[in-house]
N, C-alpha and C positions, 0 to 999 in steps of 0.2 A: 537510684541513678547516680553516676559519678561524674565528676568534672575533670577535664584534662585539656591540655593545649593541643590543638590539631597541628600535626607536623607539616601539612601541606600549605594551608593558607595562614597558619599562625594565629587563628582566632579562637579564644576560649569558648568551647561549646560543650553541650551535654552529650553523653553517649551512654547507651544502655549496657548492661553486663551481658545481655543476650547476643549470641553470634547470629547476625542477620543473614550470613552467607550459608550457615549450616542447613542443609536440606531437611534434616530431621525436625527442625523447628516447624516446618510446614506439613510434615506428615504425622508427627507425634506431639508437637507442642501447641501453643496458642499464640500465633502471630498477631491476631487481632488485639490481644491484651497488650502486647508490646507496642503495637502501633498506637493504641489509645494513649498509652503513657507518653509516647513521642509527640502525639498531637497536642498534648497538654503543655508542651514547651513553647516558649516565645519564638525561638528560632529553629534553624535546622540542626540536626545532630550529625556529628562526624563519626564514622565507623572505621576503625583501624583494622585492616585485615592481616597485615604482616608488616615487617620493617619497611617495606617499600611501597605498599599499596593501601589505599583507603578510599572512602567515598562519602559524599553527603547524602543523607536520606531525606527524601521529600515525601511527606505523609498526609498533606492537606490537599483538598480538591483544587483550590484556587491556584496554588503553586504548581501542582502537577499539570494542570491545564496550561499554565504559563510556560513551563519548561518544554512540554511536548509541542506546543504551537510555534515556539521561537527557535526555528532551526538555524537561524543565523547566530544565535547566542549559544545554542546547545546542539552540537553535531552528533549524528548517529554513525558517521562514516568510520569511526574507530572501533565500533562494535556496540551491540545493544544488549548483551547478556553478561551477567557477572562472571560467567564461565571464562570470559576473555578479558577480565579486568586487568588493566596495565599492559595489554598487548593490542596490537592493531589487527583488526579483522581482515584477513586476506581477501574477503569479498567486498571490501569497502569500495564504493564507486561502481560496482558491477551489479550487485544484488539490490533490489528495491529497498529492502529493510535497512540497508546500511549505505544508502545514497541520499544525499540532501538535495533539496531544490536548488537551482531550477532543473538540474539533470534528472532528478527523481520524477518530477512532474511530467517531463517529456517521455521518459521511459515507461511510465505508468499508464499513459493516456489510452492506448489501445486495449490493454488488459482491463482497465477500469470500465471501458465501454462494453467489453465482452461480458463483464460481471455486473452490469447495471440491472436495475429492477426488472425492466421489460425482458431482458435476455434471460434472466434467471426464472422469471414466471413461465417461460416456454418450457422449462425443465421441470415444472412443478409436478406433473403427473408421473414422470420418471422417478423423481425423488420420492414421491408417495409410495410407489411400487417397491422401491428399494427398502424403504423403512418398514413397510408392512411385512415384507419377507424377513427382515432382520429381527423383528419383535414377535413373530409368529410363535416361537417356542414358549412364550409366556403362557399360552393357553393350554400347554400339555399337562399342567397340573404339578409338575416337579419344580425343583429349585432352578431359578434362572439367574445367571450372573449378569445383571443389568449393566454393571460397570464395564465389563468386557465387551458387551454388545455396543455400548455407546462409544468405546474406543475404536471399534470397527466401523462405526457409522460414517464418519467423515471420509474415510477411504473409499467407501462405496459411492458416495456422492461425488467427491472431487476426482476420484479415479475415473468415473464415467465421463466427467466434463473434460478431463485431460486425455481421455482415450487410452487409459492404461489397461492392459489385459487383466481380466477379473481373477485369473489364477495367481496373479502377482500381489493382489491386495493384502492378504494376511501377512506376507513377508514384508511388504512395504510399510504396513501399519506398525509392525514390531520395530523396524529400523528407525522410523520417525519417532516412536516413543522413546527408544534408546537415546536419541539425540537431545531430548528435553528432560530425560530422567535417568541419566547414566549412573547416578548414585543409587538407584533402586536395585537391590540384589536380584530381584526377579527378572530384570532386564539386562543383567550383566552376563555375558558369555564367559567362558573360562579365560582367566587372565585378569589384568587390572582394569580399573574403571577407565583409564585413559586408553588402554588397548581396545576395549569394547567400543568406546566412542569413535576411535580412529577407524575401526572396522566398519561401523555403521556409515560414517561419512564416505569412506572409500567405496563401499558397495552402492550407496545411493547415487553418488556422482558418476560412477562407472555405468550404472544402469541408465541414467538419463543421457549420458554421452552416446550410448548405443542407440537409445530410442530417438534422440534428436537427429542422429545421422540417418536413421531409417525414415523418420517423419519428413525430412526435407524433400524426399522423393514421393511421399505419400501424404501430402498436406491435406487437411480437411478443415472442419470448423471447430476443432477442439482447442483447448487453451494452449497446448504446446505449439500448435500451428499458428496461433495468434502471436506468440512470442517470436517464432521463426520469421514471421512476416512483418514484425514491428521495425519501423525505421525511425531513427533519431540521429541527430548530429550529421545528417546527410549519408547515413549508412544503415545497414541492418545490424541487429545485435550479433555479436560474435558468439561462437559456440559456447565458450566459457560463461558468457553472460546469460545465455538461454538456460544452460544447465543449472547455473546458480539460482536462477529465478524459478525453475521447475522445483528445485529443492525447497525454496522459500514458500512457494504456493502450497506444497504438500504439508510442510511443517506448520504453516499458519492454520490450515484447516484442522489438523490433528490437535493443535494446541487449544483452540477456542471451543469448537463445537461440542465435544463430548461432555464437558464438565458442568455446564449449566444443568442439564437433566440429571446428571449423577449427583450433584449437590442436592437437588430437590428430592430425589428418591432416597438418598442416604440420610438426610437430615430432617425430612418432614414426612416420612412414610407413616409415622405413628400420630400425625397431627391431622387437622381437618383441611390441610392445604389441597391435597389431591381430590378428595370428595367435593370440596367447594369449587375447585377449578372445573371438574367434570360437570357439576350441576349448573355452572354459569359459563358456558363456553365463550361467551362474548368477552370475557376477560383475557382471552388468549394472547392478544398483542401486548398488553401491559404486563401480564404475568411472565411472558418470556423475557421481557426487558428486566423485570425484577429478578428473574433467575440468573440473568447475566450479571447484574449488579452484585447479587449475593455471592455468586461463585468467583467472579473476577479471575477467570482462568489464567490469563497472563499475569503472573505475579509481579513482575518488575520490568522496567525498561531502563537501560543504561544510556547515559549521554555524557559528553565532555564539554565543559565550558570553553568557548573559543576566545573569550576575553574576560577581564575582570567584571563581575556583576554582583549585584546584591539581590538575594532572594529571601524573603521573610526576615528582614533585618539582619541577614547573615552574609558577610562578604565571602564571595567565592572567587578564587583566583583562576586565571586562564590556565587551562590544562587539567583542572580538578575534575574528577569523576563525580557524576551526580546520578543517583538512582531514584527513580520515582516508583513508589509502591502503589500499584493500581488498586489492590484490595483495601489498602488503608484509605485512599482517596474516596473510594466508593462507599465507605462507612463514615465519612466525615459528617458529623452532626450539623455543621453549619450549612451543608448543601442538601442533606437528606434528613428531614425531620423524622424522629423515631427510627434512626438508621439501623438499629439492631432488630427491627421487626420486618419480617417478610410480608410485604403488602401486595397482594395480587392486583390491586387497582392503583398502585403508586403512579401518580402523574402530577407534575412532570417527573421525569426520571432520566436526567442527563448523565448517566453513568459513563465511565471511561473504560469499560471492558474491552472495547475495540480500539482504545487509544483516542487520540484527538489530533487535529491539525493535519499537515501534509502526509503523515504516516498513518492516518486512520486506516484500519484494516481494509484492504481492497476487496476481500471476500466477505464483507459483512452482510451483503444481501443474500448470498448463498447460505451463510450460517443462520440468518434469521428465518428464511423460508424453510430450511431444514428443521429448525427447532420448532417452529409453529406447526409444521406438518407432523413432526414426531408426537407432540403433545395432543394434537387433534386425534391421531390414530390411536395412541396409547390410551387416552381417557375415553374414547368412544367404544373401543373394543374390549377393554379390561377394567376390572374393579376389584375391590377387596385386597388391595396391595398390603403385603405384610413382609417384614424383615425375616430372612431365613438364616441369619448369621451376622456377625459384625462386619461393617464395611471397612475397607482398607484404603488408606491414602497413598498416592504416588509419593515416592521419596525424591523430591525435586525442589530447588529454590526458584526455578523459573516458571513452573506450572503448578497452579493450585488445583488439585483434582483428586478424584478417586479412581482406583484401578479395579476394585472388586466391590460390588454391591449386590449380594445375594438376596433375592426376593422370591415370593410366590404371589400369584394373583389368579383370579378367575375370569373366564371369558364371559362377557355380557351376553345375555339371552340364551 
């Protein structure tokens, strides 16, 4: 590790030689080794991106929890992804993910109610049917790309809840993956990375603009209709606010849900994790939470300090960018004993895979029901899982996940 003077806050800090912004660190490197080194430091580390931009890295559980809970000190309205470091997010104040309380709380209220546990429970049978169909090819005896199936899974669930036409699901799934993994060559269309990303955003927003226009006259009980009928500040949401939050809902589902099962299958297929889980189905709840902790699918969240503040003995100046690394916090030895062990019965397990505080993932109930149902069906119907090739990681600094996990398995009975 080297020492230098941070150009923004002027405080001597430690910084690693590894480029934390490089998406290949998370696809081909070992980010956890880097984070362990950073957690061994007394204070925060400053990461200089270029002549004009840099950020503080938060890698401990306690400080990550503190930054995410304190929206008055650390705003999300300028952007939440490193992709936009140094720029203001145009959706700030309109999209839930980039709106701070109290406006965020008011905007979120109806959507939060629509995605509450009881509401999601009513969808459990439909979710089970979708999952059963999705994983049915495992029993055919050939190689099954579990990774691609899992990337498709949230679209089938969220697409149903949003009332999106089924024929659009594969196209929408690809577009949302581009939005969080535009550096991955497999998801780049002809042209540059930025051109591909611009195309994905343009097509998604145009799609939802048309759909919202139609749904205004055909309102139902789907999530888009919930947004259309949401009132706050004495008015209904504008069309741009509805479209922006449709995009956010779809992106949130695709970011979180696929990668916990993909991590389990990619990293533990040759261990006793799956046979033990199948033999002891009562561990289902704690096992899913451990899968979420282990995967930590949302790799980072960006915030900006609204005033001078001290975090872990490190002075941070107003306006400084602060990045919390959720995967690092979820392996913090001070919060998770034996943190590098995958424990099916880990309890307590207060992981931050869904964030914490006001921006705690609004779709967490949908994700949990989906994942529990997936593992119930997967382990009840299939056995003898074996790798059928090397798994491949997504090239992204925002999402920690796998895109290809080739496997074989046998149908039980």
